N, C-alpha and C positions, 0 to 999 in steps of 0.2 A: 504494500499499500504506500503511495507517495504521501510526501509529507502535507501536501493541499488538501489530500482525501481523508486526513485523520480527523476523528471528531475533536471537538473543542472540550477543554479539561473542565471539569466541574466546580473547579476551585480555581480562583483568580488570585495572583500572588499580592499580598499587600501593598499599596503604594503609600510610602511614608508620607505623614502629614507634619508639614513645618510651618504653624501658625504665625502669623506676621503680628508684631506688637501694634497694639490699638489703644486709642484714648477715648474716653468719654465716660458718662453717669454709670452703664452697667459694668463697665471693666473695672471703675472705682469701687462698685459695689461688690463686685467679685474678688477684689484684693481685700476690702474690709472683712468680708465673710470668710476668706481663706485665714486671714490671721486671727480672726476672732476665734473660728473653729479648731484650728492648730493649736492656738493658746490655750484653748480648754484641754484639748486633747494631752499636751505635753505637761502643763503645769498642774492640772487636778491633783495627782498623785501627792504633789509637794505641798498642799494645803493642809495644815493642822487643824484639828478641832478637839478641845478638852473634853472627855467624857468620863474623867474620873480616873484614878489610879489603877483599877483592874480592868479597864478598856482599850482597846487601841486609840491613839490619837489621830489617826489619818482620816481626814475629812470624807474620803470616798474610797471603801475597801471592799472588796469582795474575797472575804475571808473563808475560803474554802475548806480549811483544814478545820474550823469550827463551825462550819456551815451557817455563816453570818453574812448579811450584807449591810454596809454601813454607809449611809448618805446623808453627811452632816449631823443633824439631830435626830435623824430617823434610823431605826433600825429595823431591818427584815429578818424574820427568822423563817427557818426551812417550811413550817407550816402556814406562813403568810405567802406563799409564793402568789396568790391572787393578786397581791399589788403589782408583781413583775408581769403577770399575765395583763392586767388593767392597763399597764403603761404600753405594753406592746401593741392592745387593741387601740389605745389611743394615737400611737404612732401609726397605725394602719388608716384609720379614719381622718387622721391629718393629712396623711398622703393623698388619700381620694380625695379630699376636700380642696388642697391645693392644686391638685391635677384638673378636677372639674374646674376651678375658677381660672386658673393660669398656666395651664400645660404641665409640661415637664419641668418646671419650675424648681423641684427638688433636684431632678439630674443637674442642671445648669449652674446651680449655685452652692448646693450643701451636701452633695452626695461625696461621701470619703472619696470615691474612683476620680471624681471631677477635682475635689480639692487638692489630693495630691499630685494628679496628673498635672495642673496648674503650677504647682510648686515645683516638680521635675521640669516643666518646659521653662520655667523662669531661671531656673539654673543652667538650663542647658542654652537659653539665650545670653545668660550672662557671661558664659565661656565661651560660645562659639560665634556669638552675633546674631543678628535678626534673620529673617525669614530667608533673602537671599545668600547671606552669608552661609548660612546652614544647609542650603539646596547645593552650593557649589562645592562644600566640604563633604558633603554626602556623595554626591557625583565624582568627585576626585578618585580615579581609581588608583593612583600612586599613593602609597603611604610614608610620606615624607616626614622628617623630624617633626614639623608642626602640627599635621594630624594626628599622629602619634601621642604629642604633648597635649592637645587639646582633647581627645578622647580618654586618654588616660585621667586627665582631671576631672573631666566630667562624669566618667564610671565612679571615680573615687568619692566623687560628691555625692552620687545617687546611693552608693552603700553605705555612706555616713547617715544620710537621711533614713534610709531603712533601717539601720540600727538603732538611731533614735527611736523610730517609730516602735519597733521591737522590744526597745529597752523601757519606754513609756508604758507598753502594754502590759508587761509583767509587773511593774509598779503597782498596777492595780490589785494585785493579788497578795501583797504581803507590804510589810512596811518600806516604804520607798527609799528613804535615807538609809537604812541599814542595808537594804539590798544592793543599793550604788556602791556602797562601801566594800561589800563582800564580791561584786561583780569585778570591780577594780583590782582587788587583790586576789581573784580568782578562787574565792573560797566558798562562791554560790553554789546551789544545787545545780547538778547537770540540767535538770529540768529547765532550769532559767535559761541556761546558754542554749538549749536546744529551742527552745519558744524564742528566743531573740534571734537565732539563726533562721528558722523558719520564716517568720515574721519579716525579716530583714529581706529574705528572696521572693517572697509574693509582693511584698511592697514594691521592689525594684521592677518586677516583671511586671505587675499589673499598672503601675503607675507610669515607669519611665519607657517599658519596652513596648507592651501590648497596647496602653494607652486607649485609644478609641474602640478597639477591637473588642474590649470587654464590654463596651456601651451597646455594641451593635451585635455579638453574637452571645457573649455569656450572660449578660444582665436580661432577665425575664420580663422587667418593666415595661421596655418600648412595646410589647406585644401585649400587654394587658391595658396600656394606657388608654387606648381607643375606648374601651368600655366605659371610662370615667369622664370621657370629653363628649361635646356635643357641639351644635353651630353657635351657640353664645360662649363657650370657651375662647378667653383671651390667650392667644399664642403667637410667635413671632411667625409675620409671614410677610409677603412680597405683593406690593400693590399692582399686580400685573395691568390692570386696567389704565395705571397711570404711568408704567415704566415702558409698555411696550407700543411700539416696537422699538427696540434699544440700539444705539449706535453713537457714535462721536460727533458725526454731522447734524446739519439741520434739516435737510429733505433728503429722502429717497424715492425715486419714481412719484414727486409730488404727493407723498405722504409725509406729514409732519411726526417725527420722532417722538418717542417718548421721552421720559425724564431720565431714564437709566442710561447712563454713557457707556456701558458694558466694561468698566475699568476694573473689574474682578475683584475690588476690593474685598467684598462681601465674601468672596470665595477664600481670599489669601488668611482671613482672620480666622477662619471657622476651624475649631479643634478637631471635628470629625470629617474636614474635608468634603463637604457637600454644596450644592450651589442652592440657596435657600429660594431662587426665582424658579427652580424647577418645581416648587408647591410642597407642601408637607410629605416630609419623609422620615421613615422609622428612625433613621440614624441621628435627627436633629435632637439635641438636649436643651433647645431653649434657652441656651446661654447668652444671647442676646447682642454678643459681640458682632453680629454682622449689622446690627442698628447702629453702634456707634461708628462703625467703619462708614456705612452708607451716608449717615447724617454729617460725617466730616466732609466727605467728598461733595454732598449737595450744597452745603456752604459754600465751599470754594468756587464750584461753578454757578452758583447763584440761583439755586432753585430750591423749593421748598423741603423740608426735611420732613421725615417719616415716611420716605418710600418704601423703607422696609421698617416694620413696626409691630409693636403688640395689637394684636386686632381679633375682630371676631368674625366668622364665617358669617354670620347673619347680618352684618352691615355692608356685605359687599354690593347689594342691591342699590341702597342708599347712596353710598359713595360712587358707584357707576353714575349714578342720575347726579352726582353732584351736591347731595345733601350731606348734612354732617352725621357721623356716626351716632348711636346711643351712647348715653352716659355710661361711663363705666362701670359705676355702681349698680347700673340694672344689668349688668352683664353678670355681676360677681354675687349680688344678691338675688338669686332665683331658686326655685323649690329645691333643686337638686343640693346646691350648696348649703341651703338652709337646713336641709336634712342631716348631711353629714356633721354641721356645725352643732345642731342640737343633739345628736349622738355623741359625738366627742364632749360636749358639755355634762351631758348624763354620766357618762363614763368617768367624767374627771371629778364631778363633784361627788358622785359614789365613793369613790377612792379617798377623797380628804375626810368625809364623813366615817368612813371605815376606820382610817387611821388615827382620827382624834377620839373615836369611842372606844377603841382597843383598851384592853385592861393593860396593866403592867405587870399583872400576874395572870397565871394561865395554868390549866391542868387537863389531862387526858384521864381516862380511868379505861382500864381494860381487865374484865374479870378472868381470873384463872381457871380455863374450862377442864383442867385435867389433876384433880376431880372436881365437879361443878361445886361440890359443898363436902362436908366433913361432919360427921357426927362424933363430938368429943365423949369421954366416959360418964361425963356428968349429965349428957343430953343436950348440952348446948352446941347448936348448930353454927358451924363456921365456914364463912366465904373468904376467898383470898383476891384481893385486886391489885394490880399492879398501876399507881398511882404516878404519872410523870408531871412534876411540879417546874413551871417555869418562871424564874425570877428575872425580869427585864430591867432590874434597877441595876445601878452602881455601886450597890454596895450590899453586903450580906443581909437577909431578910429573914426572921423566924415566921414561920408558917403554921396556923393552928387548923388542924384537921377535924372534922367533925361530920356527922349525918344528920339528916332530917327526914321524917316521913312516918317512921315507927317508932314510937319511944321507947320500945323494948330494946332497940339496936343500940349497940355500943361498938367505940372503935379500939382498935389495938394495934399500935405503929411497931412494925419489926425492928428491933437493935435499940429500942428506946421503951421505958415505961411511961413517956409522957405522951401525949396528943399533939405534941409542937416539934417540929424538925427545922433545922436552919439550911437554908438553900444559899449558895454561894453565890456572889454577884454576878449577873449576867452569865446564867447557867441554868441547866436542865437537872434536876437529879431525879433517879427512879426510885420511889418509896413504895416497899412491899407494906399493903396495909389489910389488916384482918377485921372482919366485920362479925359480930357474933349475937345471937338470940337466943336466950335462954331458953331452957326446956319447958315446952308448953306454951309458948309466946308466939309460935308459928303455926296458923290454922291448918289444920290437916287438908282441906279441901283446897288449899292455895299453894301451888309449887313455886309461885315466884311472886315477890312482894316488893312493889315500886320505892323506891327511897331517893332521897338526893345527897350526893357529898358536897360538903361546904369547904372551901380553904379560905382563911382569912389572914391577911398581912397583920401580925401584931401589932407592928410599929404604927401603922398608920389607918388600919380599921379596913383597908380594901378587900372586899370579898369577890370571889366567883364559885360557880356551882357546876356541877355535872351530874344528870339524871343517869340513874343504872337501877338494876335489880338485885334483889337478894334471893338465891334460890335455897329451896329446902323445903321439905314436907314434915309438918309436925305429926306426932303420935298422941 
């Protein structure tokens, strides 16, 4: 088979994208959000928060060893995972809300992939120059001393950024200053070094090498976003009715040219390498850099700005007719976005209420089923329970255990003659508890008697309870 007869391949080799530097309000907004989000990520583990002598003083800490999550004054225990689930639901609803109102605004401004890619491109631009210089260097076949030097500096800088990213990640799981010293001295746990190595490699690959390929091929959101958008969604678009036919002259075959002068500025600044003038595309992350580039060109050639802008498809008919578009807030405040906002708010309010009404002490009760009950030599019936007591305070607390429901029932704690047990600060303690019923106090016809366990914090009077049953049949 000749070369001309071969079928085309199913995979097209990647064409490297070298975005051109651009100035404007959207670029400035992206710079601000990049600095803000990276500052939060890198600096948060270093923030201190005094919780008392028995608790860690790191403001944000995922303490996996003790199965605890600390966030400033909030402490989340394993059985309170519903708070984390609620936050994830709020994050999902928030993503739906912003997408339905403003398109892929999350992807364009705050997605970690976008933020780190922006950072890597910024470093690349500092070292190798702007778009034209980087294109020339890429196309240069000969690896002379200058190209080797620039590439070596760039790759080293990328690895440093990746290592800082991995280092900051592990700081969230243990005391950051202590781990930092251990890492420097080579005494940290091997898991820490392994995690940093993996995070370094993935950060450099995703943000510096793969870049837009992650957004186009690996991320599922471009394929889901269409369900969140409609004709009233504001998203970046090209006013084709104003820009076409494009060209640099004044007339072509007696036809007045549109405002687009075909300067390719919008294409040259695009981080995913698309032409927004071709219409809405899956690859577009709505970063709005093409708006800044086009507005700058329109100003220079003396034409109105906004040839590329945030717009809604429903305004096309009015704009083609020379009428002004609808007010922006009419696009944003519509049934879909109001529904998402309402759901988001309800989940948020529910989490806040649950956070403030939760008790600083907690218990769970598990009856021991083997055997269900024991009849002692004097006829007393005994049930055994495993009671887990949680002390969420920062100091040791004495807890008194009692029962209510049947006046004949009494409590006996294993390991102590008293009804009070001291639980260490911010700890959970398993206490075996015996509940006894004297001979003749349990009805013969009732195999199970309902009662309630009460736990009282002796120091301040706080009380919690748990209902359970007493098993046994009288004679």
